[in-house]
Structure formats: structure tokens, C-alpha cells
C-alpha positions, 0 to 999 in steps of 0.5 A, a space after each residue: 269831216 268827209 262821209 264815205 258815201 254809196 256804202 251799202 248799210 243793211 238794216 235787220 229790224 222787224 219794228 216798221 217805225 224803227 226800220 224807216 228811222 233808220 233808213 231815213 237817218 243813214 240815207 240822209 248821211 250819203 249811205 245806200 240802204 237795204 232792210 230785212 224784217 227777219 232773219 232768213 231775208 237778213 242772211 240771204 241779203 248778207 251773201 246776195 248784196 254783200 253790204 259794206 256795214 250791218 245794223 242788226 236788232 236781236 230781237 227778230 220774229 225767227 231768230 235771235 240776232 246772236 245766230 246772225 252775228 255767228 253765220 255772218 262771222 263764219 265766212 265775212 268780216 262785214 262789220 255788225 252794230 248791234 241795235 237793241 233794247 237789251 241793255 244788260 252788260 251780258 247781253 252787250 258781252 254776248 254779242 260782241 263776243 260772238 263777233 259783233 263790232 259795236 252795240 248800241 242800246 235803244 233810244 239812240 241819237 243819231 249823231 252817235 249812230 252815224 259815228 259808229 258807223 263811220 268807225 265800223 267802215 274805217 276799221 274794215 278799210 284798215 283791216 281791223 289794225 290801225 293803219 299807222 301801225 302798219 306804215 310806222 310801226 307805231 300809234 300816237 294819241 296826244 302825249 302817248 306813243 305805242 311803239 311796236 317795233 321796240 316794244 315799249 310805250 312812251 310818254 311826252 317822249 319818256 318810256 313809262 317801263 310796262 312790263 311785258 303783259 301790260 305793253 301786250 294788253 296796251 298794244 292790242 288795245 292800240 291796234 284796235 283803237 276805237 272798238 270795244 274789246 270784251 274782256 274775254 277778248 282780250 285774255 283769250 287774244 293774249 293768253 289763249 283759248 284756255 285763259 282763265 275768264 277771271 277778270 281780276 288779273 285784267 284789272 290788276 294790269 289795268 290799274 297798273 297801266 293807268 298808273 304809268 301812262 294817265 296824267 290822272 288814273 281817275 280820268 282816263 285819257 287813253 284807256 276807257 272802261 266800259 263797265 261790265 264789258 271790257 276795254 277801249 283805247 281812244 282813237 286819234 282824232 287825226 286819223 279820222 275822215 
């Protein structure tokens, strides 16, 4: 797997030990790094250095990391990976709903960190929509195919007969394959900003979807649950670098 060299990574972390660890890990993988130890400096660096990816700690000395997420998202789609000791599901969902692309809980491994960075950068290059979909009008993962032109999902070439709402859910997750989509973001994307935020409707649809697309609904291959946060479509290995 080739590493995308010389992308610039902004590390926003006030703990010197963790900051040095992140810099060493990211630099060794072939990325350029810049570091900010507080929120004010970080926001200045985002505008002056235009990083390709941001690694963000939420607990900064001068402001909460959520403020940085909201500020950055107001004008750029630069991927933001939150790296935080906050492990509550509510914290993860809030960060993702505010616009973060991913969330890693401390402590974490270097392999996981670098994989998340590669995924974030890859999504930026495809403008948040799978390149296979743009080119072919479909998305393939294993035995599953999402046909966006004909609005149907097939497994082993056979139509699984999703309802219109079930197709909309699967199609949305396919466009963002590899990324966690929160319950809130799915509901608002498909049913508008006034949609009820009750997750029950999604759970009911997802149970039906899994019965139709998964060989074993209890051990999903295609759509994974991020407990308390949302859902994630598996990413096609052939599309990875």
C-alpha cells in the first residue's frame, strides 16, 4: 500500500509528550507536520498553512476542540480526526455531528492512526463521494453492488428488493464508505433538518436491510454499527492505495 507522501498534517495537542509521539509517527510515515499547542494558534495555522489533514485533541487550554471543528467547517472541508481521552459515545457523536471526519480514543496504536489518516485523505481526494460511483454509477464491495442509476442493490447479481427508504440509507452509506455516519446526520440527510432524531426508525430499517444484504445479519460484512454513534459501510479494498 503506497503512502501519500508530503501531505501536510496539523497536530493540535497541548500535551508535549503526545504531541512529540504524533509528530514522530506521522513524519516517519512520510507526511510533513506542523504543531499547535492551543486553539488560537491552531486556527491561525489552518488559515496560513492550509493543512491536508488535522489531528485534534478536544481538551485544549484556551478553548474546547469542538469550537475549532465548527470554525474550520465554516469554510473548508479539510479532514479532521479527533484524538481524545473522552470515550463517551455522546462525545464521539457530538464531534462527528459538528463536522469531524473521524474519532480515535486515547490510547491508540500507530497502525490505527496511520490507517485513519490515509482514509481521511482519500475521502478528501474523492470529494466525499466514492470515485467508483462517479465513474461507473455503482459501488461494489464483496458480493454486494449498489446500482445508483437503477436505484437497486444486488447480492451475487440478484436484486435484494430494498424498499425506497432502505435503498436511500444504503446508498448514502455507500457514498461515504469507510466513514462513520452518525444517526443524526443520516436522519437529517435523508429526511431533512426537521426530521425526528429518534433512532428507532433507523434501527428498524437497518434490521430489515441486514436481513436482505448480509449472509449472516448477526455478523455483518457490509454495514457495521458504531454503538451509540451511527453506521459505517465497509470500504472496498481495491479502492485503497
